[in-house]
C-alpha positions, 0 to 999 in steps of 0.5 A: 494499169487498165480501165478495168476495175479487178478485185474488192474495192471500197465505195464511197458514194458522191452524195456523201463525199460531197455532203455536208455531214462529210465536210464536218469530219476530220482526217482521222474520222474519215480513215475510221470510216474507211476502215468500217468500209473495208470491213463491210463484206457486202452481207454484214452491215449492222454487224461490222465489228470494230472496236475502239482498240482495233480502229486505234491500231489499224488507223495508227492513232490513240484510243482517245482520237479512235473513240472521238472519230467513232463519236463524231462519225455517229453525230455526223449521221454516217454510222449507227452502233447496233451493238455496244461492245464491251471488254471482259475481265473474266478468263474464258470469256470473250471480249466483244468489239462494238457492231456498226451499221453504215447508214448509207449502205443498204442493208442485205435484206433489202431494208431501206437505208433509213430503217434500223438493222437489229442484230440478234445477240 
């Protein structure tokens, strides 16, 4: 393997990895955070779609564990829900996953990391 980086990658800044908030996370929380970072495409911060069911399936955990991981990531200030998802029982209406913003990634519009990012519904 050469020293050259090719393709896409997941970026986790040292200041986040070494920070006190990250140290409070459990292993499952980190896996869910990595999934959110994997779903970030460079343009969708604030609109990263991830529901509890998908998180549980992709992280090989229960829905309860996935829900707790998302909650702990929010409490740690690493992610913010910008749109609350829902399951729809009506035939023909799609389910909508929750949309997320990773707080340490700059928004597309160039807004500073700390400002709220609103998603039009």
